[in-house]
GUPA-502112 format. One record per residue: y, x, z of N, C-alpha, C in turn. Coordinates in nm, 3 decimals. Atoms other than C-alpha are relative to their C-alpha. Example, Ala and Ser with C-alpha at 12.3 -4.5 7.8 and 13.67 -1.06 7.14 Angstrom:
2
R     n_yy     n_xx     n_zz    ca_yy    ca_xx    ca_zz     c_yy     c_xx     c_zz
R   -0.119    0.089    0.000   -0.450    1.230    0.780    0.120    0.090    0.000
R   -0.119   -0.082   -0.006   -0.106    1.367    0.714    0.109   -0.077    0.073
% end
This chain:
157
R     n_yy     n_xx     n_zz    ca_yy    ca_xx    ca_zz     c_yy     c_xx     c_zz
R   -0.118    0.084    0.000    0.000    0.000    0.000    0.123    0.088    0.000
R   -0.123   -0.078    0.005    0.340    0.131   -0.088    0.092   -0.042    0.114
R   -0.095    0.028   -0.106    0.633    0.138    0.154    0.068   -0.135   -0.025
R   -0.065    0.127    0.034    0.798   -0.156   -0.029   -0.091   -0.118    0.032
R    0.094    0.109   -0.028    0.482   -0.367    0.005   -0.012   -0.024    0.150
R    0.006    0.014   -0.145    0.470   -0.297    0.379    0.122   -0.075    0.051
R   -0.122    0.072   -0.040    0.830   -0.415    0.412   -0.011   -0.147   -0.033
R    0.014    0.139    0.040    0.749   -0.732    0.225   -0.095   -0.072    0.096
R    0.095    0.060   -0.092    0.451   -0.800    0.449    0.062   -0.026    0.136
R   -0.062    0.014   -0.131    0.671   -0.756    0.758    0.115   -0.099   -0.001
R   -0.113    0.094    0.006    0.942   -0.992    0.637   -0.046   -0.142    0.029
R    0.026    0.140   -0.031    0.966   -1.358    0.724    0.008   -0.079   -0.129
R    0.001    0.081    0.122    0.887   -1.616    0.460    0.125   -0.088   -0.004
R   -0.117    0.086    0.018    1.163   -1.834    0.321   -0.017   -0.131    0.077
R    0.027    0.124   -0.074    0.998   -2.139    0.479    0.025    0.020    0.149
R   -0.021   -0.028   -0.141    1.002   -1.975    0.821    0.148    0.014    0.032
R   -0.145   -0.015   -0.018    1.370   -1.885    0.778    0.066   -0.137    0.005
R   -0.058    0.135    0.003    1.458   -2.245    0.690   -0.035   -0.077    0.126
R    0.041    0.067   -0.122    1.257   -2.374    0.984    0.082    0.049    0.119
R   -0.079   -0.057   -0.110    1.438   -2.136    1.223    0.144   -0.049   -0.007
R   -0.138    0.049    0.016    1.778   -2.236    1.080    0.012   -0.146    0.044
R   -0.002    0.142   -0.037    1.693   -2.605    1.127   -0.008   -0.015    0.152
R    0.011    0.006   -0.146    1.590   -2.545    1.490    0.130    0.040    0.068
R   -0.127   -0.046   -0.057    1.911   -2.354    1.562    0.107   -0.107   -0.019
R   -0.099    0.106    0.026    2.123   -2.625    1.399   -0.023   -0.119    0.092
R    0.033    0.111   -0.090    1.941   -2.888    1.606    0.047    0.030    0.143
R   -0.044   -0.040   -0.133    2.011   -2.694    1.928    0.152   -0.008    0.013
R   -0.147    0.005   -0.002    2.380   -2.664    1.839    0.047   -0.144    0.007
R   -0.037    0.142   -0.004    2.401   -3.039    1.774   -0.022   -0.057    0.139
R    0.029    0.049   -0.135    2.238   -3.107    2.111    0.106    0.045    0.098
R   -0.099   -0.054   -0.092    2.490   -2.884    2.290    0.136   -0.065   -0.017
R   -0.133    0.056    0.025    2.795   -3.038    2.125    0.000   -0.153    0.004
R    0.008    0.145   -0.003    2.670   -3.396    2.146    0.073   -0.056    0.121
R   -0.074    0.064   -0.108    2.890   -3.622    2.354   -0.098   -0.083    0.082
R    0.089    0.075   -0.089    2.717   -3.776    2.655    0.006   -0.148   -0.032
R    0.002    0.143    0.030    2.611   -4.137    2.619    0.102   -0.072    0.087
R   -0.103    0.073   -0.073    2.880   -4.380    2.721    0.135    0.068   -0.005
R   -0.126   -0.072    0.012    3.150   -4.130    2.629    0.035    0.013   -0.147
R   -0.049   -0.015    0.135    3.362   -4.077    2.321    0.053    0.141   -0.019
R   -0.049   -0.134    0.030    3.474   -3.760    2.148    0.151    0.008    0.025
R   -0.142   -0.028   -0.018    3.811   -3.609    2.241    0.029    0.125   -0.082
R   -0.028   -0.113    0.088    3.961   -3.381    1.977    0.084    0.107    0.070
R   -0.080   -0.109   -0.055    4.127   -3.046    2.042    0.149   -0.036   -0.002
R   -0.141    0.041    0.010    4.459   -3.194    1.927    0.037   -0.094    0.115
R   -0.026    0.094   -0.110    4.432   -3.476    2.181    0.002    0.074    0.134
R   -0.001   -0.082   -0.123    4.345   -3.225    2.455    0.132    0.076    0.012
R   -0.127   -0.073   -0.001    4.653   -3.024    2.357    0.116   -0.091    0.039
R   -0.105    0.097   -0.032    4.873   -3.333    2.377   -0.003   -0.032    0.150
R    0.013    0.032   -0.143    4.738   -3.424    2.722    0.046    0.116    0.085
R   -0.038   -0.120   -0.076    4.775   -3.067    2.849    0.152    0.023   -0.004
R   -0.145   -0.020    0.013    5.132   -3.044    2.715    0.078   -0.099    0.086
R   -0.068    0.101   -0.082    5.234   -3.369    2.883   -0.013    0.031    0.148
R    0.019   -0.037   -0.141    5.083   -3.258    3.214    0.088    0.119    0.037
R   -0.082   -0.119   -0.025    5.264   -2.924    3.185    0.147   -0.037    0.012
R   -0.140    0.044   -0.008    5.596   -3.102    3.127    0.029   -0.074    0.130
R   -0.022    0.081   -0.119    5.554   -3.345    3.416   -0.027    0.075    0.130
R    0.040   -0.073   -0.122    5.392   -3.103    3.665   -0.010    0.150   -0.031
R    0.003   -0.139    0.044    5.492   -2.749    3.566   -0.064    0.098    0.100
R    0.056   -0.092   -0.099    5.378   -2.589    3.894   -0.148   -0.023    0.028
R    0.135    0.037   -0.042    5.042   -2.763    3.923   -0.089   -0.049   -0.114
R    0.076    0.061    0.109    4.924   -2.867    3.576   -0.132    0.070   -0.029
R    0.124   -0.072    0.026    4.652   -2.599    3.560   -0.111   -0.037    0.098
R    0.099    0.039   -0.100    4.473   -2.757    3.858   -0.120   -0.068   -0.065
R    0.109    0.075    0.063    4.267   -2.987    3.636   -0.062    0.084   -0.112
R    0.070   -0.076    0.104    4.004   -2.817    3.423   -0.006   -0.081   -0.129
R    0.016    0.070    0.127    3.958   -2.900    3.057   -0.117   -0.097    0.006
R    0.118    0.087   -0.011    3.617   -3.044    3.142    0.036   -0.130    0.073
R   -0.039    0.120   -0.075    3.773   -3.284    3.395    0.090   -0.090   -0.087
R   -0.091    0.077    0.085    4.053   -3.390    3.159   -0.079   -0.069   -0.111
R    0.082    0.057    0.108    3.800   -3.442    2.881   -0.088   -0.113    0.053
R    0.085    0.107   -0.055    3.575   -3.648    3.110    0.080   -0.127    0.025
R   -0.085    0.118   -0.021    3.865   -3.879    3.196    0.036   -0.063   -0.134
R   -0.045    0.051    0.130    3.981   -3.910    2.835   -0.113   -0.059   -0.084
R    0.111    0.042    0.087    3.634   -3.967    2.687   -0.066   -0.131    0.043
R    0.064    0.123   -0.050    3.546   -4.277    2.889    0.039   -0.122   -0.084
R   -0.033    0.124    0.071    3.531   -4.625    2.735    0.119   -0.070    0.065
R   -0.115    0.075   -0.047    3.841   -4.840    2.768   -0.049   -0.122    0.075
R    0.048    0.110   -0.083    3.796   -5.096    3.045    0.023   -0.137   -0.064
R   -0.029    0.130    0.062    3.951   -5.376    2.837   -0.083   -0.024   -0.126
R    0.087    0.009    0.117    3.728   -5.301    2.535   -0.093    0.120    0.001
R    0.093   -0.112   -0.015    3.424   -5.083    2.609   -0.051    0.061   -0.131
R    0.047   -0.055    0.127    3.357   -5.030    2.238    0.092    0.109   -0.053
R   -0.092   -0.105    0.043    3.657   -4.799    2.206    0.031    0.094    0.117
R   -0.037   -0.096   -0.104    3.775   -4.493    2.393    0.133   -0.036    0.062
R   -0.128    0.024   -0.066    4.059   -4.506    2.643    0.114    0.051   -0.088
R   -0.118   -0.051    0.072    4.398   -4.479    2.475    0.058    0.120    0.075
R   -0.059   -0.119   -0.064    4.581   -4.152    2.543    0.100   -0.039    0.108
R   -0.099    0.043   -0.099    4.854   -4.342    2.728   -0.068   -0.037    0.132
R    0.074    0.042   -0.119    4.598   -4.490    2.969   -0.059    0.123    0.070
R    0.052   -0.126   -0.055    4.436   -4.147    3.017    0.110    0.074    0.074
R   -0.112   -0.069   -0.064    4.776   -3.995    3.093    0.042   -0.071    0.128
R   -0.036    0.076   -0.120    4.849   -4.274    3.341   -0.095    0.036    0.114
R    0.098   -0.034   -0.102    4.525   -4.199    3.529    0.021    0.143    0.052
R   -0.019   -0.140   -0.040    4.582   -3.821    3.529    0.131    0.019    0.076
R   -0.129   -0.007   -0.068    4.945   -3.867    3.632   -0.012   -0.051    0.143
R    0.019    0.053   -0.136    4.837   -4.077    3.931   -0.067    0.104    0.090
R    0.067   -0.104   -0.078    4.605   -3.798    4.046    0.100    0.111    0.036
R   -0.096   -0.108   -0.024    4.879   -3.538    4.010    0.109   -0.044    0.097
R   -0.100    0.051   -0.094    5.132   -3.757    4.192   -0.057   -0.005    0.141
R    0.064    0.002   -0.131    4.885   -3.807    4.477   -0.008    0.141    0.058
R    0.006   -0.140   -0.046    4.834   -3.429    4.499    0.136    0.044    0.052
R   -0.136   -0.037   -0.039    5.210   -3.386    4.516    0.039   -0.064    0.134
R   -0.035    0.072   -0.123    5.257   -3.652    4.786   -0.079    0.051    0.120
R    0.085   -0.047   -0.109    4.967   -3.516    4.993    0.026    0.146    0.035
R   -0.029   -0.141   -0.026    5.101   -3.161    4.971   -0.112    0.094   -0.040
R    0.115   -0.080    0.042    4.784   -3.034    4.805    0.036    0.132   -0.068
R   -0.030   -0.126    0.066    4.953   -2.773    4.585    0.037    0.114    0.096
R   -0.041   -0.106   -0.093    5.088   -2.586    4.889   -0.106    0.033    0.104
R    0.102   -0.021   -0.103    4.769   -2.605    5.097   -0.061    0.140   -0.004
R    0.059   -0.134    0.010    4.627   -2.278    4.965    0.092    0.105    0.063
R   -0.092   -0.097   -0.060    4.941   -2.088    5.061    0.006   -0.017    0.152
R    0.003    0.023   -0.145    4.928   -2.252    5.407   -0.124    0.065    0.063
R    0.122   -0.064   -0.051    4.570   -2.131    5.453    0.020    0.151    0.007
R   -0.026   -0.145   -0.001    4.677   -1.778    5.358    0.095    0.037    0.115
R   -0.094   -0.025   -0.108    4.966   -1.798    5.604   -0.071   -0.004    0.136
R    0.069    0.015   -0.129    4.744   -1.919    5.889   -0.101    0.112    0.024
R    0.101   -0.105   -0.014    4.480   -1.654    5.822    0.060    0.141    0.002
R   -0.068   -0.129   -0.001    4.737   -1.376    5.798    0.052    0.034    0.139
R   -0.052   -0.040   -0.131    4.908   -1.189    6.079    0.118   -0.089    0.042
R   -0.110    0.082   -0.052    5.146   -1.384    6.303    0.133    0.073   -0.009
R   -0.122   -0.080    0.012    5.396   -1.103    6.253    0.050    0.005   -0.144
R   -0.045    0.003    0.140    5.423   -1.171    5.878    0.139   -0.061   -0.008
R   -0.139    0.043    0.015    5.779   -1.231    5.759    0.010   -0.152   -0.007
R   -0.006    0.146    0.017    5.712   -1.592    5.653   -0.035   -0.071    0.131
R    0.041    0.062   -0.127    5.541   -1.671    5.986    0.111    0.010    0.104
R   -0.107   -0.021   -0.098    5.828   -1.527    6.191    0.122   -0.084   -0.036
R   -0.120    0.073    0.044    6.104   -1.689    5.982   -0.019   -0.151    0.003
R    0.024    0.144    0.006    5.938   -2.032    5.971   -0.117   -0.037    0.093
R    0.109    0.029   -0.095    5.736   -2.101    6.290   -0.058   -0.141   -0.015
R    0.053    0.135    0.022    5.706   -2.473    6.207   -0.105   -0.001   -0.112
R    0.096   -0.010    0.110    5.531   -2.386    5.881   -0.128    0.068    0.048
R    0.118   -0.067   -0.055    5.299   -2.150    6.071   -0.082   -0.098    0.084
R    0.070    0.100   -0.082    5.215   -2.431    6.316   -0.075   -0.099   -0.089
R    0.063    0.092    0.095    5.142   -2.667    6.025   -0.121    0.067   -0.066
R    0.108   -0.075    0.064    4.929   -2.398    5.860   -0.120    0.015    0.093
R    0.109   -0.016   -0.097    4.726   -2.337    6.175   -0.072   -0.133    0.024
R    0.062    0.132   -0.017    4.667   -2.711    6.218   -0.090   -0.032   -0.120
R    0.080    0.024    0.120    4.543   -2.734    5.859   -0.129    0.082    0.005
R    0.118   -0.087   -0.006    4.308   -2.439    5.903   -0.098   -0.046    0.107
R    0.087    0.051   -0.107    4.175   -2.580    6.229   -0.077   -0.121   -0.048
R    0.069    0.120    0.049    4.096   -2.910    6.060   -0.104    0.035   -0.106
R    0.095   -0.039    0.104    3.923   -2.732    5.772   -0.118    0.080    0.057
R    0.104   -0.085   -0.058    3.723   -2.499    5.998   -0.079   -0.069    0.110
R    0.066    0.073   -0.108    3.587   -2.770    6.227   -0.151    0.018   -0.005
R    0.143   -0.020    0.023    3.232   -2.748    6.084   -0.086   -0.074    0.102
R    0.081    0.079   -0.093    3.096   -3.021    6.310   -0.069   -0.112   -0.076
R    0.072    0.114    0.056    2.838   -3.282    6.226   -0.016   -0.104    0.110
R    0.013    0.108   -0.096    2.825   -3.616    6.397   -0.105   -0.098   -0.049
R    0.098    0.102    0.031    2.531   -3.855    6.405    0.030   -0.122    0.085
R   -0.020    0.125   -0.074    2.573   -4.215    6.504   -0.133   -0.073    0.005
R    0.127    0.070   -0.014    2.278   -4.405    6.639   -0.106    0.093    0.056
R    0.111   -0.078   -0.056    1.938   -4.278    6.744   -0.105    0.024   -0.106
R    0.110   -0.029    0.091    1.635   -4.128    6.574   -0.112   -0.101    0.021
R    0.115    0.090   -0.015    1.302   -4.305    6.533   -0.063    0.012    0.139
R    0.056   -0.023   -0.135    1.197   -4.151    6.864    0.094   -0.050    0.109
R   -0.095    0.052   -0.097    1.500   -4.304    7.036    0.086    0.106    0.065
R   -0.082   -0.109   -0.057    1.677   -3.974    7.098    0.138    0.000   -0.057
% end
């Protein structure tokens, strides 16, 4: 057998190549398929939603992941489940979440945790003792780590 014949014997047949390509294409379709009960959201629509959030909440708009925004936008419309939520309705829902975060003080909570866990001699802690007190209260509530059971077990304990 010549070297060329050995190479031919080691190659994959055209049928095998086509079969492999079909399997790969099928896997790609499975990965990109939209979950049942959800609708597709285009990149342009995601850009529009992201831009509006950035305009309305410039300091906190990155809080929501693309996956979360897409999950909200891809749901069926409550008034007509055969169509996807309109962008306006999606923006209304996302805006309510962001407004709640703002009212609850969620965007500043991370900095409060850093303040409480830092030294009490830090400039910010010394200059603003009320903020330090608030930060320590927040950290205490987050670090409680207690479990409570109500009622009794089967053994009556």
